[in-house]
KELUMNU-298207 format. One line per 5 residues: number of its first residue (from 1); their letters; for each residue x, y, z of C-alpha. Coordinates in pm, whole numbers, plus 50000, padded with zeros to 5 digits. Each point is the difference from the previous one (the first is absolute). Layout:
N
NUM> A> X,Y,Z; ...
END
This chain:
366
1> XXXXX> 50000,50000,50000; 50266,50249,50098; 50215,49905,49706; 49719,50082,49753; 49945,50347,50159
6> XXXXX> 50369,50075,49974; 50001,49896,49634; 49703,50231,49923; 50167,50299,50175; 50321,49947,49812
11> XXXXX> 49815,49984,49667; 49816,50330,50071; 50330,50168,50096; 50158,49892,49673; 49705,50141,49798
16> XXXXX> 50013,50338,50182; 50376,50025,49945; 49958,49925,49631; 49732,50273,49944; 50140,50348,49911
21> XXXXX> 49903,50295,50218; 49723,50204,49840; 49762,50274,50101; 49752,49899,49736; 49674,49865,50137
26> XXXXX> 49904,49646,49935; 49774,49939,49702; 49641,50085,50082; 50095,50207,50307; 50032,50375,50046
31> XXXXX> 50192,50198,50256; 49819,50289,50164; 50196,50326,50026; 50077,50130,50349; 49711,50176,50166
36> XXXXX> 49973,50364,49896; 50189,49960,49671; 49880,49960,49645; 50115,49709,49790; 50331,50073,49831
41> XXXXX> 50093,50262,50260; 50294,49925,50228; 49913,49971,50366; 50100,50279,50236; 50370,49993,50064
46> XXXXX> 50072,49795,49682; 50102,50174,49677; 49920,49881,49651; 50306,49770,49996; 49890,49830,50316
51> XXXXX> 50262,50161,50224; 49883,50132,50334; 50053,50379,50041; 50143,50147,50317; 49734,50272,49984
56> XXXXX> 49720,49760,49925; 49811,50074,50320; 49958,50371,49909; 49729,50071,49747; 50079,50301,49778
61> XXXXX> 49786,50315,50024; 49733,50008,49738; 49968,50336,49824; 49781,50018,49700; 49785,50242,49803
66> XXXXX> 49712,49948,50243; 50218,50105,50300; 50251,50272,49902; 50275,50083,50242; 49882,50252,50263
71> XXXXX> 49635,49996,49890; 49879,49835,50318; 50202,50247,50211; 49848,50290,49810; 49651,49860,50050
76> XXXXX> 50060,49980,50372; 50134,50358,50011; 49702,50163,49827; 49747,49930,50280; 50247,50129,50258
81> XXXXX> 50048,50320,49798; 49625,50048,49961; 49942,49958,50374; 50280,50248,50077; 49861,50261,49761
86> XXXXX> 49649,49962,50142; 50122,50037,50358; 50232,50289,49912; 49723,50182,49812; 49756,49942,50283
91> XXXXX> 50245,50136,50254; 50062,50312,49791; 49623,50057,49966; 49962,49960,50375; 50289,50240,50056
96> XXXXX> 49838,50268,49788; 49645,49962,50127; 50001,49880,50361; 50354,50044,50128; 50246,50279,49923
101> XXXXX> 50358,49990,49869; 50263,50000,50272; 50151,50326,50121; 50194,49840,50285; 50200,49680,50030
106> XXXXX> 50147,49786,50274; 50317,49979,49790; 50218,50316,49974; 50115,49914,49647; 49641,49945,49885
111> XXXXX> 49889,50320,50170; 50266,50193,49810; 49908,49826,49675; 49636,50103,50042; 50109,50364,50018
116> XXXXX> 50255,49973,49720; 49753,49840,49759; 49727,50244,50098; 50236,50292,49939; 50165,49892,49676
121> XXXXX> 49691,49848,49836; 49773,50297,50072; 49971,50317,49798; 50238,50283,50077; 49902,50199,50311
126> XXXXX> 50100,50352,50097; 50131,49899,50345; 50217,49711,50117; 50051,49881,50357; 50335,49831,50065
131> XXXXX> 50114,49857,50331; 50001,49696,50226; 49741,49763,50144; 49888,50288,50223; 49861,50179,49695
136> XXXXX> 49893,49677,49830; 49694,50026,50227; 49909,50327,49827; 49792,49838,49725; 49939,50175,49670
141> XXXXX> 49628,49950,50060; 50023,50223,50309; 50147,50280,49787; 49731,49949,49736; 49742,50082,50268
146> XXXXX> 50157,50346,50019; 50022,50046,49623; 50379,49957,49990; 50087,49695,49788; 50345,49869,50092
151> XXXXX> 50246,49737,49888; 50089,49806,50314; 50354,49863,50005; 50055,49967,50373; 50160,49658,50040
156> XXXXX> 50053,49768,50294; 50353,49999,50148; 50108,50279,49763; 50074,50369,50005; 49878,50247,49735
161> XXXXX> 50296,49949,49764; 49876,49674,49846; 49659,50148,49923; 50164,50297,49828; 50230,49768,49804
166> XXXXX> 49701,49798,49877; 49820,50316,49890; 50312,50127,49822; 50062,49667,49824; 49641,49997,49875
171> XXXXX> 50024,50369,49902; 49696,50068,50218; 50121,50269,50241; 49687,50213,50060; 49966,50371,50065
176> XXXXX> 50026,49956,50379; 50192,49740,50199; 49925,49974,50373; 50296,49842,50179; 49967,49830,50338
181> XXXXX> 50299,50070,50227; 49936,49752,50283; 50218,49724,49851; 50192,50203,49744; 50332,49953,50180
186> XXXXX> 49990,49623,49998; 50157,49792,49727; 49785,49761,49803; 49929,49641,50099; 50018,49676,49804
191> XXXXX> 49642,50070,49902; 50127,50260,49752; 50167,49747,49769; 49688,49785,50009; 49792,50298,49885
196> XXXXX> 50244,50093,49723; 50019,49642,49871; 49621,49977,49997; 49957,50325,49808; 50243,49874,49735
201> XXXXX> 49831,49661,49969; 49770,49870,49727; 49734,49928,50261; 49985,50370,50089; 49928,50086,49635
206> XXXXX> 49737,49724,49972; 49818,50125,50309; 49949,50344,49845; 49713,49890,49769; 49894,49710,50225
211> XXXXX> 49884,50121,50344; 49956,49642,50114; 50378,49958,50003; 50066,50306,50216; 50105,49998,50363
216> XXXXX> 49666,50160,50095; 49828,49677,49889; 50212,49770,50218; 49747,49806,50214; 50193,50027,50327
221> XXXXX> 50041,50377,49954; 49630,50040,49921; 49914,49809,50318; 50253,50200,50204; 49853,50328,49872
226> XXXXX> 49648,49888,50092; 50104,49894,50351; 50205,50316,50059; 49715,50226,49898; 49762,49815,50230
231> XXXXX> 50246,50023,50289; 50101,50366,49958; 49684,50139,49848; 50017,50238,49704; 49952,50340,50159
236> XXXXX> 49800,50293,49872; 49999,50161,49657; 50009,50345,50164; 50277,49914,50244; 50258,50274,50034
241> XXXXX> 49768,50293,49952; 50120,50299,50200; 50344,49853,50072; 50316,50173,49880; 50363,49885,49991
246> XXXXX> 50306,50215,50059; 50126,50128,49663; 50324,50196,49958; 50296,50061,49770; 50358,50044,50123
251> XXXXX> 50144,50314,49839; 50326,50023,50197; 50279,49746,49992; 49936,49779,50305; 50367,49896,50013
256> XXXXX> 49932,49632,49956; 50294,49790,50119; 50020,49653,49834; 50224,49890,50287; 49687,49966,50214
261> XXXXX> 49891,49710,49780; 50106,49639,50019; 50172,49842,49703; 49675,49835,49895; 49815,50330,50027
266> XXXXX> 50263,50179,49792; 49961,49739,49727; 49625,50042,50015; 50019,50379,49985; 50230,49990,49697
271> XXXXX> 49763,49774,49813; 49700,50219,50081; 50179,50310,49872; 50089,49818,49679; 49637,49901,49951
276> XXXXX> 49877,50352,50075; 50234,50137,49736; 49812,49787,49747; 49672,50153,50113; 50135,50354,49977
281> XXXXX> 50150,49928,49657; 49655,49894,49882; 49862,50337,50110; 49774,49856,50270; 49910,50166,50326
286> XXXXX> 50130,49829,50317; 49810,49997,50329; 50149,49835,50309; 49780,49861,50275; 50046,49826,50333
291> XXXXX> 49727,49749,50086; 49882,49921,50354; 50204,49704,50125; 50010,50020,50380; 50351,50143,50009
296> XXXXX> 50177,49792,49735; 50118,50314,49820; 50251,50163,50236; 50255,50284,50001; 50195,49858,49705
301> XXXXX> 49691,49992,49778; 49901,50349,50114; 50342,50145,49917; 50004,49816,49667; 49661,50126,49886
306> XXXXX> 50088,50357,50093; 50315,49976,49790; 49802,49854,49710; 49741,50276,50026; 50275,50261,49982
311> XXXXX> 50186,49822,49716; 49700,49943,49775; 49788,50297,50112; 49717,49761,50083; 49731,50013,50270
316> XXXXX> 49985,49758,50290; 49666,49860,50121; 50030,49874,50358; 49701,49773,50052; 50111,49917,50354
321> XXXXX> 49823,50321,50097; 49670,49812,49958; 50067,49799,50316; 49958,50323,50197; 49657,50049,49846
326> XXXXX> 49852,49650,50001; 50064,49642,50107; 50160,49771,49746; 49996,49622,50016; 50289,49768,49916
331> XXXXX> 50021,49632,49915; 50352,49992,50144; 50248,50266,50113; 50038,50152,49652; 49711,49924,49763
336> XXXXX> 49662,50171,50020; 49681,49797,50002; 49759,50043,49710; 49776,50278,50144; 50302,50208,50107
341> XXXXX> 50181,49941,49669; 49688,50118,49821; 49986,50313,50215; 50369,50084,49946; 49966,49935,49626
346> XXXXX> 49714,50248,49981; 50201,50267,50178; 50304,49939,49779; 49781,50010,49688; 49847,50333,50104
351> XXXXX> 50345,50141,50073; 50145,49886,49666; 49700,50148,49823; 50056,50331,50176; 50370,50000,49916
356> XXXXX> 49922,49921,49639; 49759,50294,49985; 50284,50239,50075; 50070,49954,50364; 49695,50113,50189
361> XXXXX> 50179,49861,50305; 50246,50288,49982; 50299,49794,49892; 50018,50110,49639; 49859,49677,49865
366> X> 50128,49803,49700
END
């Protein structure tokens, strides 16, 4: 029995060894292609010659006429763009109908940019206000209430020189330039370069015809303005009636001694004089003023403004006199709250109007 099984196994082994290797199917039988492949197509990982590819496990990207490169990305971008434009347009409509554009900002650079854009985008005015954040509270709208349209270029953390430089560069020096003295002796901050870079940027030019791109449309600044106005109140449109500042012109050489100034103050004074020379060269009238600031402007500023008055033959408007006639409110030790800023703006507007009419204040006017 076992010998016959061994003989059969040996015979089958001899027949298998004698048959040549072949991939051809036996007659009457077919070989199904691997799952997922068409007949005559090499399986994944096997090229047409039957060799296995090292990259066989990575299917190539399929790009055809029905799916151009980038078309799906573009289709995804369009809805996002539409949603953005709808929201942006809705916000601008809300800003112009329910809310109001910002006039204040929690960010000093943005606050300055609001004033710079408002000044350089607007039509030419007959009067410009240049100074620091102290005068930045004197809004152009407050002057409009007195019939004295102004270009407001009082900038946070700056003296008057930068505002004058911006007016000169834009060839927009008006007939009268009112110069705040409170911070005139202090050199500029890093904020100055930020302002200059912004004015020279493409974005600044784009914002001119597109109010939605301006700093006054910045949501956080709009919210800050709304909250500040609710906290401070807005004051009265007839605030300042019956109040008068001290107005004078220095006709005799006051004997100003630069040695009384610090090095920083000397640098600041030199820059202010250079800027004022541009104003005088343009034929504009110069008026100096000292704003209420709870004592920030001291003996150095007083001596400096007297020397400037003598040098340029210009009147000085001392608004600190108002604190003897009424009570002014401050948000800190320097800056007036909104009602007091409105009151002081009205008084300054009336005084500038009087000086422009030929000096009914007795100073000779502009």
